[in-house]
C-alpha positions as CSV (number, residue, x, y, z in Angstrom):
1,M,65.0,112.5,-63.2
2,V,69.1,112.3,-64.3
3,G,71.4,112.1,-61.5
4,A,72.2,110.4,-58.4
5,A,69.7,110.4,-55.2
6,E,71.2,112.2,-52.1
7,G,68.6,110.1,-50.0
8,L,65.8,107.9,-50.0
9,S,63.4,108.3,-47.1
10,D,62.5,104.9,-45.5
11,G,59.7,107.0,-43.4
12,S,58.4,109.0,-46.3
13,N,54.4,109.1,-46.8
14,G,55.2,110.2,-50.4
15,L,53.7,113.6,-50.0
16,T,57.0,115.2,-49.2
17,P,59.5,116.1,-51.7
18,I,63.2,115.8,-50.8
19,N,66.4,116.9,-52.0
20,V,67.6,114.9,-55.0
21,A,70.8,115.7,-56.7
22,N,69.9,117.6,-60.2
23,G,66.7,117.4,-59.0
24,L,63.4,119.3,-60.3
25,S,62.2,122.2,-58.9
26,E,58.7,123.1,-58.9
27,E,59.4,125.9,-61.6
28,K,61.2,123.0,-63.7
29,I,58.4,120.8,-63.2
30,D,56.1,123.6,-64.9
31,E,58.5,123.8,-67.4
32,I,58.6,120.1,-68.6
33,R,54.6,120.4,-68.0
34,R,54.4,123.0,-70.7
35,L,56.6,121.1,-73.1
36,F,54.1,118.1,-73.0
37,G,51.2,120.7,-73.4
38,K,49.8,120.4,-70.1
39,S,47.1,122.8,-69.1
40,E,46.1,123.4,-64.9
41,G,44.5,120.3,-63.4
42,D,46.0,117.7,-66.2
43,P,48.8,116.2,-64.2
44,L,51.8,115.1,-66.0
45,R,51.4,111.1,-66.0
46,I,54.6,108.9,-65.1
47,V,54.6,104.9,-65.1
48,G,57.0,102.6,-64.2
49,V,56.7,99.2,-66.1
50,G,58.0,96.4,-64.2
51,A,58.7,96.1,-60.5
52,G,61.7,94.4,-60.2
53,A,64.4,95.9,-57.9
54,W,65.7,98.4,-60.1
55,G,62.4,99.7,-61.5
56,S,60.8,99.8,-58.0
57,V,63.5,102.0,-56.6
58,F,63.4,104.4,-59.7
59,A,59.7,104.6,-59.3
60,A,60.0,104.7,-55.6
61,M,62.7,107.9,-55.8
62,L,60.2,109.6,-58.2
63,Q,57.7,109.3,-55.9
64,D,59.3,110.2,-52.9
65,A,60.8,113.1,-54.4
66,Y,58.1,114.9,-56.9
67,G,54.8,112.9,-55.0
68,G,54.3,116.2,-53.0
69,F,53.1,117.9,-56.5
70,R,50.1,115.5,-57.0
71,D,48.4,118.0,-58.7
72,K,51.1,118.3,-61.2
73,V,52.7,115.0,-61.3
74,Q,50.9,111.4,-60.9
75,I,53.2,108.4,-60.6
76,R,52.4,104.9,-60.9
77,I,53.8,101.8,-61.6
78,W,52.7,98.3,-62.9
79,R,53.5,94.9,-61.6
80,R,51.8,91.4,-62.3
81,A,49.5,90.1,-60.5
82,G,49.0,86.8,-58.7
83,R,52.8,86.6,-57.4
84,S,52.4,85.2,-53.7
85,V,54.7,85.9,-51.0
86,D,56.1,82.6,-49.2
87,R,55.5,81.7,-45.7
88,A,59.0,82.6,-44.9
89,T,59.3,85.9,-46.7
90,A,56.3,86.8,-44.8
91,E,58.1,85.9,-41.7
92,H,61.0,87.9,-42.5
93,L,59.0,90.7,-43.6
94,F,57.4,91.1,-40.3
95,E,60.6,91.3,-38.7
96,V,61.7,94.0,-41.1
97,I,58.5,95.8,-40.1
98,N,59.3,95.7,-36.5
99,S,62.7,96.7,-36.6
100,R,61.9,100.0,-38.2
101,E,59.6,102.5,-36.2
102,E,59.5,104.8,-39.2
103,V,57.8,101.9,-41.5
104,L,55.9,100.4,-38.4
105,R,54.1,103.8,-37.6
106,R,53.3,104.5,-41.3
107,L,51.5,101.3,-41.4
108,L,49.6,101.8,-38.2
109,R,48.6,105.1,-39.9
110,R,47.7,103.6,-43.1
111,C,45.6,100.6,-40.9
112,A,47.8,98.2,-43.1
113,Y,49.8,96.3,-40.1
114,L,47.1,93.8,-39.5
115,K,47.7,92.0,-42.7
116,Y,51.2,91.8,-42.1
117,V,50.6,90.3,-38.7
118,E,48.4,87.6,-40.6
119,G,50.8,87.0,-43.0
120,R,53.4,86.0,-40.5
121,L,50.9,83.5,-38.6
122,G,50.2,81.8,-41.8
123,D,46.4,83.2,-41.7
124,R,46.6,85.4,-45.0
125,I,48.5,85.0,-48.5
126,L,50.3,88.5,-49.3
127,Y,51.0,89.1,-52.7
128,A,53.8,91.0,-54.4
129,D,51.7,94.0,-55.5
130,E,49.8,94.2,-52.3
131,I,53.1,95.0,-50.6
132,L,54.5,96.8,-53.0
133,K,51.5,99.6,-52.4
134,D,53.1,99.9,-48.8
135,G,56.8,100.2,-50.1
136,F,58.1,96.4,-50.0
137,C,59.7,95.2,-53.3
138,L,59.7,91.4,-53.1
139,N,63.0,91.7,-54.6
140,M,64.6,93.4,-51.5
141,I,62.1,93.0,-48.4
142,D,65.2,94.0,-46.4
143,T,64.7,97.8,-47.8
144,P,61.4,99.8,-47.8
145,L,60.7,102.4,-49.9
146,C,57.9,104.8,-50.1
147,P,54.3,104.1,-50.7
148,M,53.7,103.7,-54.0
149,K,50.1,103.5,-56.5
150,V,50.6,100.1,-58.0
151,V,48.3,99.0,-61.0
152,T,48.2,95.3,-62.0
153,N,46.1,95.9,-65.3
154,L,48.9,97.0,-68.1
155,Q,46.0,98.8,-70.2
156,E,44.9,100.9,-67.1
157,A,48.7,101.6,-66.6
158,V,49.9,103.1,-69.5
159,W,47.1,103.9,-71.9
160,D,47.3,107.6,-71.1
161,A,50.9,108.0,-69.7
162,D,53.1,110.6,-70.8
163,V,56.5,109.1,-69.5
164,V,56.9,105.6,-69.3
165,I,59.9,104.0,-67.6
166,N,61.0,100.4,-68.8
167,G,62.3,98.8,-65.5
168,L,61.8,95.2,-67.2
169,P,64.8,93.0,-68.1
170,S,65.6,92.8,-71.7
171,T,64.3,89.2,-72.0
172,E,60.8,90.6,-71.3
173,T,60.6,94.0,-72.9
174,R,59.7,92.7,-76.3
175,E,56.6,91.0,-75.3
176,V,55.3,93.6,-73.1
177,F,55.7,96.4,-75.2
178,E,54.2,94.3,-78.1
179,K,51.0,94.3,-75.7
180,I,51.3,98.1,-74.8
181,S,51.4,98.9,-78.6
182,R,47.9,97.7,-79.1
183,Y,46.8,100.2,-76.3
184,W,48.7,103.4,-78.0
185,K,46.9,102.4,-81.4
186,E,44.2,105.4,-81.0
187,R,46.7,108.2,-79.4
188,I,47.7,111.3,-81.4
189,S,51.4,111.5,-79.7
190,A,53.6,109.2,-78.5
191,P,54.9,109.1,-74.6
192,V,58.4,109.7,-73.8
193,I,59.7,105.9,-73.2
194,I,63.0,106.1,-70.8
195,S,64.3,102.4,-70.7
196,L,66.5,101.2,-67.7
197,A,66.6,97.7,-69.0
198,K,69.8,96.0,-69.0
199,G,71.1,93.0,-71.4
200,I,70.8,92.8,-75.0
201,E,69.6,90.6,-77.6
202,A,71.7,88.8,-80.3
203,E,70.4,88.4,-84.4
204,L,72.0,86.5,-86.9
205,E,69.8,87.4,-90.1
206,P,70.0,89.3,-92.0
207,E,73.0,89.7,-90.8
208,P,74.8,89.5,-87.1
209,R,73.8,92.3,-85.0
210,I,72.9,93.4,-81.7
211,V,69.6,94.3,-80.0
212,T,69.5,96.7,-77.4
213,P,66.1,97.5,-75.3
214,T,65.2,100.6,-77.0
215,Q,65.4,99.3,-80.3
216,M,63.3,96.4,-79.1
217,I,60.7,98.8,-77.8
218,N,60.9,100.9,-81.2
219,R,60.2,97.7,-82.9
220,A,57.0,96.2,-80.6
221,S,55.7,99.9,-80.1
222,K,56.1,101.2,-83.8
223,I,57.4,104.2,-82.3
224,A,59.8,105.4,-84.7
225,S,62.4,108.0,-82.6
226,S,66.1,108.7,-82.2
227,I,67.8,107.0,-79.0
228,H,69.5,109.2,-76.4
229,Y,71.7,107.7,-73.6
230,V,71.5,108.9,-70.1
231,V,74.1,108.4,-67.4
232,Y,72.3,107.5,-64.2
233,D,74.1,106.8,-61.2
234,D,76.8,104.4,-63.3
235,Y,74.2,103.2,-65.5
236,V,73.5,103.9,-68.8
237,V,69.8,105.0,-69.4
238,E,68.5,104.9,-72.9
239,L,66.2,107.7,-73.8
240,S,63.4,107.2,-76.4
241,L,62.4,110.5,-77.8
């Protein structure tokens, strides 16, 4: 998961691994699974929390690269339910779909095209979580991603996660992870948390200091950990272990 992707296949069905710089071979995946104590038939569960452009692309890259190893790795992404797609965006999305043959064919195979016709005509309201399942992030309609498993119930998304990728902005990180911490109370071991969040908070008491997203997560989730930094495609990613 460290390194810049060589490519993201718009037409991928999420089942065929693609070449990713510094990517994981199946043997490497098996090695990581052993570190997590995973037995045969128990997949490594990776959950993206937050489905803005940054979080969605990161989760899609993982799905596009490793979705073919479904018995060994499961990837899902959480986003809030209820965000509707306005008529103008639905019309533009329909244009994007029809301009990409591979996307159009994919939706037809998945029997998912009709809802976009109805959205274009104003006969149906589309929702952000609904279109994300088909690979369309509301923040970047012009760049289709691969289909993803989308969960709108936060507890369902994170309760059994082995790896949690925080794609939330720093302004929302504390609030969401305070909720998540309630679902992890009965856990024997804490998951690995990777924070992609950009931004910081400032505190004045008891003394002036900067609070990073990983520190927010540590406080909110009560996970005591060291902080590691991973450079991912020109971004600094905080890794909590």
